[in-house]
MIDOSE-1310 file (N, C-alpha, C; in nm, 2 decimals, decimal comma, always signed):
residues 279
msar	+7,25/+5,88/+6,95/+7,28/+5,92/+6,82/+7,33/+5,81/+6,77; +7,35/+5,82/+6,63/+7,36/+5,78/+6,54/+7,51/+5,77/+6,51; +7,58/+5,66/+6,43/+7,71/+5,70/+6,38/+7,76/+5,75/+6,31; +7,65/+5,82/+6,19/+7,68/+5,97/+6,13/+7,67/+6,02/+6,19
slal	+7,58/+6,06/+6,26/+7,54/+6,18/+6,34/+7,69/+6,23/+6,43; +7,70/+6,11/+6,54/+7,84/+6,14/+6,58/+7,97/+6,17/+6,53; +7,94/+6,15/+6,42/+8,10/+6,16/+6,31/+8,07/+6,29/+6,27; +7,96/+6,36/+6,24/+7,92/+6,50/+6,21/+7,94/+6,60/+6,32
wlac	+7,95/+6,55/+6,41/+7,91/+6,60/+6,58/+8,08/+6,64/+6,59; +8,16/+6,53/+6,57/+8,29/+6,55/+6,64/+8,38/+6,60/+6,54; +8,34/+6,59/+6,38/+8,37/+6,69/+6,26/+8,37/+6,85/+6,30; +8,27/+6,88/+6,38/+8,24/+7,00/+6,39/+8,31/+7,03/+6,51
vsav	+8,32/+6,95/+6,60/+8,42/+6,99/+6,72/+8,56/+7,01/+6,70; +8,57/+6,95/+6,60/+8,72/+6,95/+6,54/+8,77/+7,07/+6,45; +8,67/+7,10/+6,40/+8,64/+7,23/+6,33/+8,65/+7,34/+6,37; +8,58/+7,34/+6,49/+8,58/+7,49/+6,58/+8,72/+7,48/+6,65
agaq	+8,77/+7,39/+6,70/+8,89/+7,40/+6,80/+9,02/+7,39/+6,71; +9,01/+7,39/+6,60/+9,13/+7,41/+6,45/+9,14/+7,53/+6,47; +9,04/+7,60/+6,40/+9,01/+7,73/+6,34/+9,04/+7,84/+6,46; +9,14/+7,86/+6,43/+9,22/+8,01/+6,55/+9,29/+8,15/+6,48
vrkd	+9,27/+8,20/+6,57/+9,36/+8,29/+6,52/+9,45/+8,38/+6,65; +9,57/+8,40/+6,56/+9,68/+8,38/+6,70/+9,69/+8,53/+6,73; +9,71/+8,56/+6,84/+9,76/+8,69/+6,92/+9,84/+8,69/+6,99; +9,94/+8,81/+6,98/+10,06/+8,81/+7,07/+10,04/+8,89/+7,19
vpel	+10,09/+8,85/+7,30/+10,08/+8,92/+7,43/+10,22/+8,96/+7,49; +10,27/+9,05/+7,45/+10,41/+9,08/+7,48/+10,42/+9,07/+7,65; +10,32/+9,13/+7,69/+10,29/+9,16/+7,84/+10,34/+9,01/+7,96; +10,34/+8,92/+7,85/+10,31/+8,78/+7,89/+10,41/+8,67/+7,86
glsv	+10,49/+8,74/+7,74/+10,58/+8,71/+7,66/+10,52/+8,57/+7,58; +10,38/+8,56/+7,52/+10,32/+8,44/+7,47/+10,27/+8,51/+7,35; +10,28/+8,41/+7,27/+10,15/+8,41/+7,11/+10,05/+8,32/+7,16; +9,94/+8,36/+7,15/+9,83/+8,26/+7,21/+9,75/+8,22/+7,10
pvpk	+9,73/+8,12/+7,09/+9,59/+8,10/+6,94/+9,45/+8,10/+7,04; +9,34/+8,18/+6,96/+9,24/+8,19/+7,00/+9,12/+8,16/+6,90; +9,04/+8,06/+6,96/+8,94/+8,00/+6,84/+8,87/+8,04/+6,82; +8,78/+8,01/+6,67/+8,69/+8,10/+6,65/+8,58/+8,13/+6,70
gwqg	+8,52/+8,22/+6,73/+8,40/+8,25/+6,80/+8,46/+8,29/+6,92; +8,59/+8,31/+6,97/+8,61/+8,34/+7,11/+8,72/+8,46/+7,12; +8,72/+8,51/+7,20/+8,81/+8,65/+7,24/+8,91/+8,62/+7,36; +9,05/+8,72/+7,34/+9,10/+8,71/+7,38/+9,13/+8,87/+7,48
tleq	+9,15/+8,89/+7,62/+9,14/+9,03/+7,66/+9,26/+8,99/+7,77; +9,35/+9,12/+7,77/+9,46/+9,12/+7,90/+9,38/+9,18/+8,01; +9,39/+9,15/+8,11/+9,35/+9,17/+8,23/+9,44/+9,15/+8,37; +9,39/+9,27/+8,44/+9,47/+9,30/+8,58/+9,37/+9,33/+8,69
dpge	+9,36/+9,25/+8,82/+9,30/+9,30/+8,89/+9,39/+9,37/+8,97; +9,36/+9,45/+9,07/+9,48/+9,51/+9,19/+9,49/+9,43/+9,27; +9,64/+9,42/+9,26/+9,72/+9,32/+9,37/+9,75/+9,17/+9,29; +9,71/+9,17/+9,16/+9,73/+9,04/+9,08/+9,83/+9,09/+9,01
pqsf	+9,90/+9,00/+8,93/+9,96/+8,98/+8,82/+9,83/+8,97/+8,67; +9,91/+9,01/+8,56/+9,87/+9,05/+8,46/+9,83/+8,88/+8,41; +9,70/+8,90/+8,35/+9,64/+8,74/+8,29/+9,59/+8,78/+8,17; +9,57/+8,70/+8,08/+9,51/+8,72/+7,91/+9,39/+8,61/+7,93
avqp	+9,26/+8,63/+7,92/+9,14/+8,54/+7,96/+9,10/+8,54/+7,81; +9,07/+8,39/+7,77/+9,01/+8,33/+7,61/+8,89/+8,27/+7,67; +8,78/+8,33/+7,61/+8,68/+8,31/+7,64/+8,58/+8,32/+7,53; +8,48/+8,22/+7,52/+8,34/+8,24/+7,41/+8,33/+8,38/+7,44
vgad	+8,29/+8,45/+7,27/+8,22/+8,55/+7,26/+8,07/+8,56/+7,32; +7,99/+8,60/+7,38/+7,87/+8,66/+7,43/+7,80/+8,51/+7,50; +7,90/+8,43/+7,53/+7,84/+8,27/+7,58/+7,76/+8,32/+7,73; +7,70/+8,30/+7,76/+7,60/+8,36/+7,89/+7,63/+8,21/+7,99
gvag	+7,71/+8,24/+8,08/+7,70/+8,16/+8,20/+7,85/+8,06/+8,17; +7,90/+8,08/+8,09/+8,02/+7,97/+7,99/+8,16/+8,09/+8,02; +8,23/+7,98/+8,11/+8,40/+8,05/+8,13/+8,44/+8,03/+8,04; +8,62/+8,05/+8,07/+8,71/+8,01/+7,96/+8,83/+7,98/+8,06
valv	+8,98/+8,06/+7,98/+9,08/+7,99/+8,03/+9,13/+8,11/+8,04; +9,22/+8,13/+8,20/+9,31/+8,28/+8,21/+9,46/+8,17/+8,20; +9,53/+8,31/+8,12/+9,70/+8,25/+8,13/+9,75/+8,33/+8,19; +9,83/+8,30/+8,26/+9,92/+8,41/+8,40/+10,04/+8,36/+8,40
rqpa	+10,14/+8,42/+8,43/+10,30/+8,38/+8,43/+10,32/+8,42/+8,58; +10,40/+8,31/+8,63/+10,44/+8,30/+8,76/+10,57/+8,26/+8,79; +10,66/+8,30/+8,91/+10,82/+8,29/+8,92/+10,81/+8,14/+8,89; +10,91/+8,08/+8,83/+10,96/+7,95/+8,85/+10,97/+7,90/+9,03
pvlp	+10,88/+7,76/+9,08/+10,92/+7,75/+9,20/+11,07/+7,71/+9,20; +11,14/+7,71/+9,33/+11,25/+7,64/+9,36/+11,23/+7,51/+9,39; +11,28/+7,43/+9,33/+11,25/+7,27/+9,35/+11,40/+7,16/+9,39; +11,39/+7,10/+9,46/+11,50/+7,03/+9,52/+11,52/+6,95/+9,37
egtt	+11,71/+6,95/+9,36/+11,74/+6,92/+9,24/+11,73/+6,80/+9,17; +11,69/+6,77/+9,07/+11,66/+6,64/+8,99/+11,49/+6,62/+9,02; +11,39/+6,69/+9,06/+11,26/+6,69/+9,07/+11,23/+6,72/+8,90; +11,15/+6,63/+8,89/+11,09/+6,63/+8,73/+10,93/+6,72/+8,73
lrqa	+10,88/+6,76/+8,64/+10,75/+6,81/+8,65/+10,64/+6,71/+8,71; +10,64/+6,58/+8,67/+10,56/+6,52/+8,66/+10,56/+6,52/+8,85; +10,66/+6,48/+8,89/+10,69/+6,52/+9,07/+10,63/+6,63/+9,11; +10,66/+6,76/+9,07/+10,58/+6,87/+9,15/+10,46/+6,91/+9,08
fsqm	+10,43/+6,85/+8,95/+10,27/+6,89/+8,90/+10,16/+6,87/+9,01; +10,13/+6,78/+9,11/+10,01/+6,72/+9,20/+10,02/+6,83/+9,26; +10,16/+6,84/+9,37/+10,15/+6,95/+9,47/+10,11/+7,10/+9,42; +10,19/+7,15/+9,28/+10,16/+7,27/+9,26/+9,98/+7,30/+9,22
alel	+9,94/+7,17/+9,15/+9,83/+7,17/+9,13/+9,69/+7,21/+9,21; +9,74/+7,15/+9,36/+9,64/+7,14/+9,45/+9,69/+7,30/+9,54; +9,82/+7,33/+9,51/+9,83/+7,49/+9,56/+9,75/+7,59/+9,47; +9,71/+7,55/+9,38/+9,63/+7,67/+9,26/+9,47/+7,68/+9,28
taga	+9,46/+7,54/+9,36/+9,31/+7,47/+9,36/+9,26/+7,51/+9,49; +9,33/+7,56/+9,61/+9,35/+7,55/+9,74/+9,24/+7,67/+9,78; +9,15/+7,61/+9,87/+9,03/+7,70/+9,90/+8,89/+7,66/+9,82; +8,94/+7,59/+9,68/+8,83/+7,56/+9,59/+8,76/+7,47/+9,61
pvkp	+8,63/+7,42/+9,61/+8,57/+7,31/+9,67/+8,57/+7,20/+9,59; +8,66/+7,16/+9,53/+8,68/+7,05/+9,41/+8,74/+6,95/+9,44; +8,77/+6,86/+9,36/+8,83/+6,69/+9,40/+8,85/+6,68/+9,22; +8,99/+6,60/+9,24/+9,05/+6,58/+9,09/+8,90/+6,47/+9,03
agpp	+8,93/+6,50/+8,91/+8,82/+6,42/+8,82/+8,92/+6,36/+8,75; +9,05/+6,31/+8,78/+9,12/+6,22/+8,67/+9,27/+6,27/+8,72; +9,36/+6,17/+8,65/+9,49/+6,18/+8,69/+9,60/+6,28/+8,59; +9,65/+6,34/+8,62/+9,74/+6,45/+8,57/+9,80/+6,37/+8,45
effk	+9,74/+6,50/+8,33/+9,81/+6,43/+8,19/+9,93/+6,49/+8,16; +10,01/+6,47/+8,06/+10,13/+6,53/+8,04/+10,13/+6,55/+7,87; +10,22/+6,66/+7,84/+10,22/+6,63/+7,66/+10,32/+6,77/+7,68; +10,37/+6,78/+7,54/+10,48/+6,87/+7,50/+10,45/+7,03/+7,45
vegr	+10,46/+7,12/+7,47/+10,42/+7,25/+7,42/+10,58/+7,31/+7,35; +10,62/+7,32/+7,24/+10,74/+7,39/+7,20/+10,83/+7,32/+7,25; +10,83/+7,16/+7,20/+10,91/+7,05/+7,29/+10,95/+7,03/+7,45; +10,90/+7,15/+7,52/+10,89/+7,13/+7,65/+10,76/+7,07/+7,72
eagr	+10,79/+6,98/+7,81/+10,68/+6,89/+7,88/+10,61/+7,01/+7,95; +10,47/+7,02/+7,94/+10,36/+7,04/+7,99/+10,26/+6,95/+8,09; +10,19/+6,98/+8,20/+10,12/+6,89/+8,26/+9,98/+6,98/+8,26; +9,86/+6,87/+8,28/+9,73/+6,96/+8,30/+9,66/+6,83/+8,38
qyfr	+9,56/+6,87/+8,41/+9,44/+6,78/+8,54/+9,31/+6,89/+8,53; +9,21/+6,80/+8,54/+9,09/+6,85/+8,58/+9,01/+6,83/+8,71; +8,94/+6,91/+8,74/+8,90/+6,91/+8,89/+8,71/+6,93/+8,88; +8,63/+6,86/+8,97/+8,53/+6,92/+8,96/+8,47/+6,95/+9,08
geqd	+8,35/+7,02/+9,13/+8,28/+7,04/+9,23/+8,15/+7,12/+9,19; +8,13/+7,21/+9,27/+8,03/+7,27/+9,24/+7,99/+7,42/+9,29; +7,91/+7,49/+9,21/+7,93/+7,63/+9,24/+7,81/+7,69/+9,21; +7,74/+7,72/+9,34/+7,59/+7,76/+9,34/+7,48/+7,65/+9,29
gapm	+7,52/+7,55/+9,33/+7,46/+7,42/+9,35/+7,47/+7,38/+9,18; +7,59/+7,43/+9,08/+7,56/+7,39/+8,94/+7,67/+7,28/+8,94; +7,73/+7,15/+8,87/+7,82/+7,11/+8,84/+7,91/+7,19/+8,76; +8,05/+7,17/+8,84/+8,11/+7,28/+8,72/+8,26/+7,18/+8,74
elhv	+8,35/+7,21/+8,60/+8,50/+7,18/+8,60/+8,56/+7,28/+8,57; +8,71/+7,24/+8,68/+8,80/+7,33/+8,70/+8,96/+7,26/+8,61; +8,98/+7,34/+8,52/+9,10/+7,30/+8,46/+9,23/+7,35/+8,50; +9,36/+7,29/+8,52/+9,45/+7,36/+8,53/+9,57/+7,26/+8,46
alwp	+9,69/+7,34/+8,41/+9,75/+7,31/+8,33/+9,91/+7,42/+8,37; +10,01/+7,37/+8,35/+10,13/+7,43/+8,38/+10,23/+7,41/+8,26; +10,31/+7,50/+8,24/+10,43/+7,50/+8,13/+10,53/+7,54/+8,19; +10,64/+7,48/+8,20/+10,77/+7,54/+8,27/+10,83/+7,63/+8,15
gaes	+10,89/+7,73/+8,23/+10,99/+7,85/+8,15/+11,11/+7,83/+8,23; +11,21/+7,89/+8,17/+11,32/+7,93/+8,25/+11,31/+7,99/+8,37; +11,28/+8,09/+8,39/+11,25/+8,21/+8,51/+11,09/+8,20/+8,52; +11,02/+8,17/+8,47/+10,88/+8,18/+8,48/+10,81/+8,04/+8,42
wvaa	+10,71/+8,03/+8,52/+10,57/+7,94/+8,45/+10,52/+7,97/+8,41; +10,39/+7,89/+8,31/+10,29/+7,95/+8,26/+10,18/+7,87/+8,34; +10,06/+7,94/+8,40/+9,97/+7,89/+8,47/+9,88/+7,87/+8,37; +9,77/+7,78/+8,33/+9,67/+7,77/+8,28/+9,51/+7,75/+8,34
vgaw	+9,43/+7,85/+8,39/+9,35/+7,80/+8,49/+9,19/+7,87/+8,43; +9,14/+7,75/+8,39/+8,99/+7,75/+8,36/+8,89/+7,69/+8,41; +8,73/+7,72/+8,37/+8,64/+7,71/+8,45/+8,52/+7,70/+8,36; +8,45/+7,62/+8,37/+8,31/+7,60/+8,30/+8,23/+7,47/+8,34
kvsd	+8,09/+7,46/+8,32/+7,98/+7,39/+8,37/+8,03/+7,24/+8,29; +7,99/+7,14/+8,36/+8,05/+7,04/+8,35/+7,97/+6,97/+8,22; +7,85/+7,06/+8,23/+7,74/+7,03/+8,09/+7,81/+7,07/+7,95; +7,94/+7,11/+7,95/+7,98/+7,22/+7,85/+8,13/+7,15/+7,84
aarm	+8,15/+7,06/+7,89/+8,29/+7,00/+7,92/+8,31/+6,95/+7,77; +8,24/+6,89/+7,70/+8,27/+6,81/+7,55/+8,29/+6,94/+7,47; +8,25/+7,07/+7,50/+8,28/+7,15/+7,37/+8,38/+7,25/+7,38; +8,43/+7,25/+7,57/+8,49/+7,35/+7,62/+8,67/+7,29/+7,61
rpav	+8,66/+7,17/+7,65/+8,79/+7,07/+7,66/+8,89/+7,12/+7,52; +8,83/+7,05/+7,38/+8,88/+7,05/+7,30/+8,93/+7,21/+7,23; +8,85/+7,30/+7,30/+8,89/+7,43/+7,23/+9,03/+7,49/+7,38; +9,02/+7,45/+7,45/+9,09/+7,51/+7,56/+9,23/+7,40/+7,54
dgvv	+9,21/+7,30/+7,54/+9,30/+7,20/+7,47/+9,41/+7,29/+7,38; +9,33/+7,33/+7,26/+9,39/+7,37/+7,14/+9,47/+7,51/+7,18; +9,42/+7,59/+7,27/+9,50/+7,71/+7,34/+9,61/+7,70/+7,42; +9,61/+7,57/+7,52/+9,74/+7,54/+7,55/+9,83/+7,50/+7,49
kglk	+9,80/+7,43/+7,41/+9,91/+7,33/+7,30/+9,95/+7,39/+7,18; +9,85/+7,51/+7,15/+9,93/+7,57/+7,06/+9,97/+7,73/+7,11; +10,06/+7,74/+7,25/+10,12/+7,81/+7,28/+10,25/+7,85/+7,27; +10,31/+7,95/+7,20/+10,42/+7,98/+7,16/+10,49/+8,11/+7,22
tlke	+10,63/+8,10/+7,25/+10,71/+8,20/+7,35/+10,74/+8,32/+7,23; +10,72/+8,44/+7,27/+10,76/+8,56/+7,22/+10,91/+8,57/+7,27; +10,91/+8,61/+7,40/+11,00/+8,65/+7,49/+10,97/+8,64/+7,61; +11,04/+8,57/+7,71/+11,01/+8,54/+7,87/+11,05/+8,68/+7,89
pava	+10,93/+8,71/+8,01/+10,95/+8,87/+8,05/+11,04/+8,84/+8,16; +11,12/+8,95/+8,20/+11,23/+8,95/+8,31/+11,16/+8,93/+8,41; +11,16/+8,81/+8,53/+11,11/+8,82/+8,63/+11,16/+8,90/+8,75; +11,09/+8,98/+8,82/+11,13/+9,09/+8,89/+11,24/+9,04/+8,97
pgrt	+11,36/+9,15/+8,98/+11,48/+9,13/+9,00/+11,46/+9,11/+9,22; +11,53/+9,04/+9,26/+11,54/+8,98/+9,38/+11,41/+8,87/+9,39; +11,35/+8,79/+9,30/+11,27/+8,73/+9,33/+11,29/+8,63/+9,48; +11,42/+8,56/+9,45/+11,42/+8,49/+9,57/+11,54/+8,56/+9,65
gala	+11,62/+8,61/+9,60/+11,75/+8,63/+9,64/+11,75/+8,73/+9,76; +11,65/+8,80/+9,74/+11,62/+8,98/+9,81/+11,54/+8,91/+9,94; +11,45/+8,82/+9,92/+11,38/+8,78/+9,98/+11,38/+8,70/+10,08; +11,48/+8,61/+10,05/+11,55/+8,46/+10,11/+11,62/+8,51/+10,23
gcwn	+11,60/+8,42/+10,37/+11,67/+8,48/+10,51/+11,56/+8,51/+10,60; +11,64/+8,54/+10,68/+11,54/+8,57/+10,79/+11,52/+8,76/+10,83; +11,40/+8,73/+10,89/+11,33/+8,89/+10,88/+11,25/+8,90/+11,03; +11,31/+9,00/+11,10/+11,28/+9,05/+11,23/+11,19/+9,19/+11,24
evyr	+11,04/+9,14/+11,30/+11,01/+9,31/+11,34/+10,96/+9,28/+11,51; +11,02/+9,40/+11,53/+10,98/+9,40/+11,70/+10,93/+9,58/+11,75; +10,82/+9,57/+11,79/+10,73/+9,66/+11,85/+10,69/+9,71/+12,00; +10,76/+9,81/+12,04/+10,71/+9,83/+12,18/+10,62/+9,97/+12,24
stgg	+10,53/+9,96/+12,32/+10,43/+10,09/+12,33/+10,44/+10,06/+12,49; +10,44/+10,21/+12,53/+10,45/+10,20/+12,68/+10,32/+10,34/+12,70; +10,27/+10,36/+12,79/+10,18/+10,44/+12,83/+10,13/+10,45/+12,94; +10,03/+10,55/+13,00/+10,02/+10,58/+13,15/+9,95/+10,48/+13,19
vgsg	+9,89/+10,39/+13,15/+9,81/+10,27/+13,19/+9,86/+10,13/+13,18; +9,94/+10,12/+13,09/+9,98/+9,95/+13,00/+10,12/+9,97/+12,93; +10,17/+9,87/+12,90/+10,26/+9,84/+12,80/+10,25/+9,73/+12,70; +10,30/+9,75/+12,55/+10,30/+9,63/+12,50/+10,43/+9,65/+12,42
yrea	+10,43/+9,44/+12,38/+10,57/+9,42/+12,33/+10,50/+9,32/+12,20; +10,59/+9,29/+12,10/+10,52/+9,21/+11,99/+10,66/+9,19/+11,89; +10,71/+9,07/+11,89/+10,78/+9,03/+11,83/+10,75/+8,91/+11,71; +10,77/+8,93/+11,54/+10,75/+8,83/+11,48/+10,88/+8,84/+11,39
tytf	+10,89/+8,72/+11,33/+10,97/+8,66/+11,26/+10,96/+8,56/+11,15; +10,97/+8,61/+11,04/+10,95/+8,56/+10,91/+11,10/+8,49/+10,83; +11,09/+8,36/+10,81/+11,20/+8,28/+10,76/+11,17/+8,25/+10,62; +11,24/+8,29/+10,49/+11,22/+8,26/+10,36/+11,34/+8,15/+10,32
sadg	+11,29/+8,03/+10,28/+11,40/+7,96/+10,25/+11,41/+7,94/+10,10; +11,56/+7,92/+10,06/+11,52/+7,92/+9,87/+11,47/+7,82/+9,82; +11,43/+7,70/+9,89/+11,41/+7,60/+9,86/+11,20/+7,65/+9,85; +11,17/+7,76/+9,86/+11,05/+7,82/+9,88/+10,92/+7,75/+10,00
rysh	+11,00/+7,74/+10,09/+10,94/+7,72/+10,22/+10,97/+7,84/+10,33; +10,87/+7,87/+10,41/+10,86/+7,95/+10,49/+10,80/+7,95/+10,64; +10,85/+7,98/+10,72/+10,83/+7,96/+10,87/+10,78/+8,12/+10,94; +10,67/+8,12/+11,02/+10,62/+8,25/+11,10/+10,61/+8,19/+11,20
rsma	+10,68/+8,29/+11,30/+10,66/+8,28/+11,45/+10,65/+8,44/+11,52; +10,55/+8,45/+11,61/+10,50/+8,58/+11,69/+10,45/+8,57/+11,83; +10,50/+8,65/+11,90/+10,45/+8,67/+12,02/+10,43/+8,83/+12,07; +10,34/+8,81/+12,14/+10,27/+8,95/+12,20/+10,22/+8,95/+12,33
tvga	+10,29/+9,05/+12,39/+10,30/+9,06/+12,56/+10,21/+9,20/+12,55; +10,07/+9,19/+12,66/+10,03/+9,33/+12,69/+10,01/+9,30/+12,88; +10,06/+9,47/+12,93/+10,06/+9,42/+13,06/+9,99/+9,54/+13,09; +9,90/+9,56/+13,22/+9,84/+9,67/+13,23/+9,81/+9,61/+13,43
ggms	+9,82/+9,73/+13,49/+9,77/+9,72/+13,61/+9,84/+9,60/+13,71; +9,98/+9,60/+13,67/+10,03/+9,51/+13,72/+10,02/+9,36/+13,72; +9,92/+9,32/+13,59/+9,88/+9,19/+13,51/+9,94/+9,19/+13,38; +9,97/+9,09/+13,32/+10,01/+9,05/+13,18/+9,98/+8,96/+13,12
ttsq	+9,96/+8,93/+12,98/+9,90/+8,82/+12,91/+10,02/+8,81/+12,79; +10,05/+8,72/+12,74/+10,10/+8,67/+12,64/+10,06/+8,55/+12,56; +10,07/+8,58/+12,43/+10,01/+8,51/+12,31/+10,13/+8,48/+12,21; +10,11/+8,35/+12,17/+10,21/+8,34/+12,04/+10,13/+8,26/+11,92
dsde	+10,18/+8,25/+11,83/+10,12/+8,21/+11,72/+10,27/+8,18/+11,57; +10,21/+8,05/+11,53/+10,35/+8,01/+11,44/+10,23/+7,91/+11,33; +10,34/+7,93/+11,17/+10,31/+7,87/+11,12/+10,40/+7,85/+10,98; +10,41/+7,74/+10,94/+10,49/+7,68/+10,80/+10,42/+7,67/+10,66
grwt	+10,51/+7,66/+10,57/+10,43/+7,65/+10,47/+10,51/+7,65/+10,35; +10,48/+7,73/+10,19/+10,53/+7,76/+10,12/+10,49/+7,87/+10,07; +10,61/+7,99/+9,98/+10,61/+8,09/+9,95/+10,62/+8,12/+9,83; +10,58/+8,23/+9,76/+10,61/+8,29/+9,58/+10,61/+8,41/+9,62
ltge	+10,67/+8,46/+9,49/+10,65/+8,60/+9,53/+10,62/+8,64/+9,35; +10,53/+8,71/+9,32/+10,49/+8,76/+9,18/+10,52/+8,93/+9,19; +10,60/+8,96/+9,11/+10,60/+9,10/+9,13/+10,62/+9,14/+9,29; +10,51/+9,25/+9,36/+10,56/+9,26/+9,48/+10,41/+9,20/+9,54
tlql	+10,38/+9,11/+9,53/+10,30/+9,03/+9,57/+10,32/+8,89/+9,63; +10,35/+8,91/+9,76/+10,40/+8,77/+9,83/+10,25/+8,64/+9,85; +10,31/+8,53/+9,84/+10,15/+8,45/+9,86/+10,21/+8,33/+9,96; +10,14/+8,36/+10,04/+10,17/+8,24/+10,18/+10,07/+8,13/+10,16
qseg	+10,13/+7,98/+10,16/+10,03/+7,89/+10,17/+10,06/+7,79/+10,25; +9,99/+7,80/+10,38/+10,04/+7,75/+10,49/+10,00/+7,61/+10,48; +10,05/+7,51/+10,54/+10,05/+7,36/+10,55/+9,89/+7,34/+10,61; +9,80/+7,43/+10,69/+9,73/+7,41/+10,73/+9,60/+7,43/+10,60
getv	+9,64/+7,47/+10,47/+9,53/+7,46/+10,38/+9,50/+7,66/+10,38; +9,55/+7,72/+10,44/+9,51/+7,89/+10,44/+9,61/+7,97/+10,35; +9,58/+8,02/+10,25/+9,61/+8,12/+10,20/+9,62/+8,27/+10,21; +9,75/+8,30/+10,22/+9,75/+8,46/+10,25/+9,83/+8,54/+10,15
klsa	+9,80/+8,65/+10,12/+9,85/+8,72/+10,01/+9,88/+8,88/+10,06; +10,01/+8,92/+10,03/+10,07/+9,05/+10,12/+10,14/+9,11/+10,00; +10,18/+9,26/+10,06/+10,25/+9,33/+9,93/+10,36/+9,30/+10,01; +10,49/+9,33/+9,92/+10,66/+9,28/+9,99/+10,74/+9,35/+9,87
svkg	+10,82/+9,41/+9,95/+10,89/+9,45/+9,90/+11,04/+9,48/+9,97; +11,20/+9,46/+9,94/+11,29/+9,50/+9,98/+11,34/+9,66/+9,93; +11,36/+9,72/+10,02/+11,44/+9,84/+10,01/+11,51/+9,87/+10,11; +11,62/+9,94/+10,04/+11,72/+9,96/+10,18/+11,77/+9,86/+10,30
gllv	+11,76/+9,73/+10,23/+11,79/+9,62/+10,30/+11,67/+9,60/+10,44; +11,57/+9,64/+10,41/+11,46/+9,68/+10,49/+11,35/+9,56/+10,40; +11,27/+9,49/+10,46/+11,20/+9,42/+10,42/+11,04/+9,48/+10,47; +10,96/+9,55/+10,35/+10,85/+9,59/+10,40/+10,70/+9,50/+10,35
lggr	+10,63/+9,45/+10,45/+10,60/+9,34/+10,45/+10,43/+9,36/+10,48; +10,34/+9,34/+10,39/+10,21/+9,42/+10,43/+10,20/+9,55/+10,54; +10,28/+9,64/+10,49/+10,27/+9,77/+10,56/+10,34/+9,78/+10,68; +10,42/+9,68/+10,72/+10,52/+9,67/+10,86/+10,69/+9,65/+10,81
ryvp	+10,77/+9,70/+10,86/+10,89/+9,66/+10,87/+10,99/+9,60/+10,92; +11,05/+9,49/+10,84/+11,15/+9,39/+10,90/+11,26/+9,43/+10,85; +11,37/+9,40/+10,97/+11,53/+9,39/+10,95/+11,55/+9,26/+10,94; +11,68/+9,23/+10,90/+11,73/+9,11/+10,89/+11,78/+9,08/+11,04
cgr	+11,74/+8,91/+11,05/+11,73/+8,89/+11,20/+11,90/+8,91/+11,22; +11,88/+8,95/+11,38/+12,03/+8,95/+11,43/+12,06/+9,13/+11,43; +12,01/+9,19/+11,36/+12,05/+9,35/+11,37/+11,95/+9,39/+11,46
């Protein structure tokens, strides 16, 4: 490519990235710049928080970026975004067959620091690039997660960069009450069953700490005909609550999502009822 051709190509990329229309998304409390030739759509899958997808119109096989709000993590006092970003980016990409394609990058959006990192992997044999950006707010953070073919990276990166850096706050939505306060603590479930041929006992305990950590312990005993067997299980990791969806990210790398709500002093978790420990 000649110097003149390169200059023209860069000018075209810059023009496309710079030509935007702004779309207000009150559901996320955001004003979002949508690049020319792209579209923005509010989406919500069952059990998932609302997201705003920004992607090229009619671009077969090319993805874009999805914006979503999530509760602000509870971090140790004095933790900076730069210290927290790597861990949170890994949590967002947990389970995806990708590796970092470079170090995190940090920049300002509306005067507040935001972070971004690119990852690369394969999907159905095609090299793919994954984009993860986080923009902290007072009560919630905005996550911008995008994906596209590596061959499209040169034109997708500037456009998505313009979307993220051009975000403006309308009014940050209220976070579901009890995001940490009502759920934090120790919860216990005990189940007993008896019958003509045997009996069973199950006890499970969840402990949710205000710093975003959790631990889970369970024990089950089944007896019949004078014999009994006992099994035990345990895990720990990080937890986040978005609306009534609880996400558990274990230290072993497993991610579990459960419906969760605190009503009448009881925790209803995945359809099971837990009471405060000691009750």
